[in-house]
N, C-alpha and C positions, 0 to 999 in steps of 0.2 A: 795223565790227563786230569784225574781227580785232584792231584796235588796242585796243579796249576789253577784249577777252579777255586780251591780252598784259599790259595794265596791271593787270588783276585777278588774274593768275596768281601763285600762291605761289612764293616763291623759297626755296631751302634754303641755310642758312648753317651753318658749323661754329664752335662757341663753345668755346674752351679756357679753363677757369677752375677754380681750386682743385684742380688735378690731374685734372680730368675733361674729357672731350670730349663735347660735346652737339651733336647734329644737330637743327637747329630749322627748321621751315618757317614762313614769315612773309609777311604782306602789307605790313609796315612798310617805310618807305623809309630811315630813319636808324638807324645802329648803336646809338645810345643807346636808341631806342625798342624795337629788337629785344631788347636785354639786359633792359630792363624787362619786356617781354612774356614773356621766358623765365624770369623770376623771379630774375635775377642782381642782387643788391643791391650797389650801388657805394658805397664810402667816398670822401670828397673827395680823398684822396691816392692812390687807385687810378688806374692808368694803363691806358687802353684803346688797342689797336692793331687796325685804324686808329681814328682819333678818333671820339668819340661823334656828331659831326656828319657823318661820312662816309656817302655814299649806298650803300645795299645793292645788291648784285648777286648773282646766283645763284652758289653755290659759294664765296662770300666766307668767309675764315677770320678770326674775331675772337678776339683774345687779350687776356685781362684779367690785368694784373700787379698782384697785391695789394700793398698798402702794408705795410711792416714796422711792427710795434709796438715802439717803443723806450721803455722806462721809464727815467727819469732820477731818481736820488736826489741831491738837492741842498738845502742849507739846511734840513734837517730835514723835507723833504716829498718827495712823488713827483710827477713830471710825466710825462705820456705824450705822445709824438709819433708820428704816423703818417707814414711817408716811404717813398720808393723807396730802393733800396740806395744808400748814400752814406757819407761819412766821419763819424766821431764829431764832428769839429769842425763840420761842416755841421749835424748834428743839434742841437748846442748853440746854434748861431746861430739855427736855426729856432725853438728854444724860448725865445730871448731871454735866454740865460744868459751873463753876462759873467764871464770868468775873471780872477782876480788873478794877479800875477806868480808866486806860489809855489803856487797851487792845483794839486792833483793830480787827474788824470782817469784812470779805469780803465774800459774799455780806453783805450790812448793815442789822442790826437787824430787821428793819421793812420790809425788802423785803419778799414778799409772794412767796413761792416756789410752782410751779405747775408741775414740772418735776424733774427727777433725777438731783442732784446738788452736787457741792463740796463747802464746807464752810471752810474757812481758818481763824483760830484764831491766832493772833500774840500777844504774851505776851510782853507788854511794861513796863519796869521798869526804875527807875531812882536812881542815887546815887549822893551824894555831896562829892567831893574829894578836898583836899587842896594840891596844888603842889608848890614846891619851884623851882626856876630857877635862873641861873646866868644872870647878866646884864653885857655885855662886856664893858671893859673900853674904853671910847672914846679916840681917838688919837688927841692930840694937837700938831700941827707942828709949829716950831719957826725958822725963818731964822737965820743963823749964818754966818756972813761974814768971819769968820776965817776958815771955812770949805770949801773945794773945792766942786764945783758943782758936784753932783752925790754922794757925801758922806753924811752920816747921823750919828747921835750919839743919843743914848737914854739917856735923862737926868733924867727921872723918869719913872720907869716901870709901874707905876699905879697899880690899884687893881680892880678886877671885883666886882660888887655889887651883891646884892641878892634881888630877887623879890618873891612875893607869890601871887598866884591866887586861888580863890575858883571857882570850875568848876562843873556844873551840867552835868553828863554823862548819856545819854539816851541809853538804850539797847532794841533791838527787838529780842525776842527769844534768849537772852543771848549774842547777838553780838552788839558791840557798833555801833550806827548809827549817833550820834550827840553829840557835846560838846558845852556847852554854858557857857561863862565866866560870873560869877555873880559878882565877885569882883576881882580887881587887884591892888596890892599896892607894893611900894618899901620898903623893909625891911631895906636894907643898900645901899645907893647910891654908884655908882662906883667912883673911883678916876682916873683922866685922866692920860693916858700915854703921856709923853712929849718927843717929838723927835725934835732934832735940825737938820735942813737940810742946806747943804752948798750953799752959794750964790757966793763964790769966783770964778771968771771966768777968771782970769789972773794968769800966773805963769812966773817966770824968771828962765831960765836955760842957762848956758854958756854965760851970758851977754846978752841974748835975752829975751824979754818979749813977750808973745803971749796970745791970748784969746782962750778959749776952750769952747766947747758946753757941754761936759760931761766928767767926769773922771770915769773910772771903773777899778777895780782890776781884773787881769787875771793871768792865769798860762801860761807862755811863754816857748815854746820849740824851739830849733834851728834846721834848716834844711839846707842842702848844695846842691851843684850842682848835686849830684847823683840822685836827684829826677826828673831831666829833665831840658830842656832849657827854657820852656815857662810856664806861669801861666795859670790857668783856664780861665782867661779873655783875653789871647793872648799876654800878655806883656812878654818881655824877663826877665828872673830871674836875679836879681842883688841885692846888698845890698840896703836895704830900702823897699824891697817888703815883705809884710806880708800876711799870710793866716789867714782868720777870719771866724767866723760864721756870715753870712749876717743878721741873725735875731737879732744879738747883735750889730755888727758893720757894717753899710752899706758899700757895696763894693764901692770903689772910695774915701772913707773918707781919709782925711789927718790926720795923727796921730803924737803924740810925745810919745815915749816909754822910760820910765826910764831905763838908762843903755844902751840904744840902739841908741836913737836919733830920728830924724824925719823919717817918713815912710808913705807908702800908702797901703791901704787895697785893694790889687789887685789879691788875690788868695783865693782859698777855699780848703778844704781837707775833706775826708770822716771821719777822726777822730776828726775834729775840730767842737766841739759842745759846745754851751754855752760860758762861760767866759774862753775860751782858744784861744791862737793864736800860729802861727808858724812864727818865724823871720828868714830871710835868711842871711846866711854868705857865703863868697866865698871860705872858706877852711874848711876841716873837722876838723882841729885842733881848729879853732875858735869855731866851733859848739860844740866840746867836752868841751871847756872851758866855754861856756855859759851854756850848759846843759839844765836844766829845773828849772825855778824859777818863783816866784810870783812877778809881777811888776804892776806899775800903768801905765795905758794907757789914754792919753788925746786925745779926739776927737776934733780936732781943728775947729774953725769957718771957 
C-alpha cells in the first residue's frame, strides 16, 4: 500500500524556459511529458537538459535552451534556420548553402552567433570581356598667312583609330560593381586632322589698309528709322550703327562690314542672336535693296 502511494505521489520539478522559472507538480515520468503537460512547446532545434527521455525525480531542474532564429539572404530569397548557438559557417552548412571562391558573407564565417541574426550571402562572379573603342583623331593646327584671322580650312579630315581593351568585370548578385582593365592596346592608330588657321590681320578696302582682330561671317539684315530714334546704348540712330549679339561682337567694337563700310556695334535686338547683325540705313528703299545677306565682318583693332 505504501509502494502504491509513493508511485502515485506528485513530484515537483523546476522548469527554466524563455527567461521564466516555473515550479510544476506532476505525475509524469519523463521530462518530455512534463514539458508537454506544463504547456511548453518545443521546436525541433530546441535543446532540453536533461534530455526529453530522462526520468523525472522530485526537485529536478529542467532547462530549455531555445534555438536561435537565423535568417539567411541568398540568391534573391530568404531562408530560415533554427539552431543552437554556433558559427555562421555551420549555419550555412545546415542550410545547404555552398559558397563560391569569391562569395562574401556578412557576418564573417567564423562569427559565433548567440542570438537571432541575419546572415547575408553575396554571390560574387567575374567575367573577362574584350571591348573595342574609337580613338579620336588629334587635331593639328597650322598657321596660314593667306587666310584671314578668324578663318580656318580643313586640309586633311583625318581618321579615327581603334583601340582594344581586355576588362575584368566583377558582379555582386548579378549587378556590376567594378571594372578592371587588364590589357589595353592600340589596334589602329588615328590619323591627325589638319586644320589651317588664318593669321592675316590686315586688309585693304577702298584704298585703305587696316588691321583687324577677328573676322567672322554673319547674316546681316537692314533696319531703318521706323524702329526708333535711339539705340539700346543711348546713341542716336544713323548710318554706321549696327545691332549685334554682345556675346559674339562686344558692344562698342569698331567694325568693317563688306558692302556696308565702317560701323560701330552700338545696338542690340531681341532677335539678334549668334552670328547675326542688323545694319542701319536711313531710308526704307535702301533697306529693301540691302535685304538680308551673308557678309564678312572685321572686328578692328
